[in-house]
N, C-alpha and C positions, 0 to 999 in steps of 0.2 A: 632512493627517493626520500626526501624529507617530508615531514608532516604537512607542511603547506602545499607541497606538490601533490600529495595524496588527496588532500581536501579539495584541491582544484580539480583533479581528475574525477573525483566523486561528484562534484558539482556539475561537471560537463556531462557525465553519464546520466545524472538525474534529469538534467534538461532534455537529453535525448529521449529518456523514458516518457517524460511528460508530453513531449511533442508527438511521440508514437501513439500514446493513449489518445491524445486530442485528434490526431489525423485518422488513425486506423481503427480505433474502437468507438470513439464518440462521434466521429465524422463532423467535427466542428472546425470553424476557422478561429483564429486567435481572438477576434472580437467577441465571438459567442462564448468561448470558454472563459475568457477573462471576466466577462460580465457575470457568469454563473458562479465564479469563485471569488468575486469581489476585488479584482485588481484591474489595472489598465492593460490594454492590449500591448502597449509599448513595454510595460514591465514584464508581461508574459513572454514577449520576444526575448528579453534579456535573460529570463530564467531558462528558456529553451536553448539559448546559446551558451549556457553555462556561466553567465555573468551576473546572476542574481539568484536569490533563494526565496522560496515562498514562506510566509509566516504560518504558524500553526492553524489559524482559522481557514486559510486558503487550502492548506493540505487536507484538512478535515473535509472541506467541501468537495475537493477533487476526489478524495477517497469515497465519499458517499455517492458522488455522481458516476464514478467509473466502476465501482465495485471492487477495486483493488485495495489491498491493505496499505497502511502508511509505510510499513516495512518494505513493500515492493516499490512504492513511489520514491521513497527516500534512498533505499539501499539496493534495490533490485533483487531482494530476497523472494524466492518463489512463494506465491500465495495461493497456488491452485489447491494446496492441501486444505486450506480453510473452506473453500467452496465444496470440495469433495466431502469433507467431514460434515458440513452442514447438510448436504444432500443425503448422506448416509444416515445421520442421526434423525432426520425428519421422518424416517420410517419407523422409529421407536417411540414409545410413550415416555413421558417424563419419569414415571416410576421405573421403567426398564433401564433408562439411562442412569438414574440415581443408584439403583442396585448395582449396576455394572461399575460405576465409579467407586463404590465402597469395596467391591471385590478387587479392583485394580489397586486401591490404596492398601488393602490388606496384603496383596502380593508384593507390593513395593516395600512394605515394612518387613515382611518375611525375608525378602532378598537382602535388604540392608543389614538385617541382623544375622 
């Protein structure tokens, strides 16, 4: 498969992810989501069919609306770790997190050397 074919396949998969988010998570129709992210419903239809790409501004709005990372929306990369990490870290104080980060940094330097 050449680069062009891979890009087309990624575009199709991205469209399917966006459609899934819209229908199954946000429970919106095309018109509603399109309005929220600042595009026409016709263009959203093209994106969902794999025949168009969202611009940065629309991806950012979809990210904020859905709670998914841009990496998930664009590439399908698992973003559940982000939410799990946020949930876990919310139980610690800023000072505890800062201290732990210094310890991790020291361990990384030790391992590298």
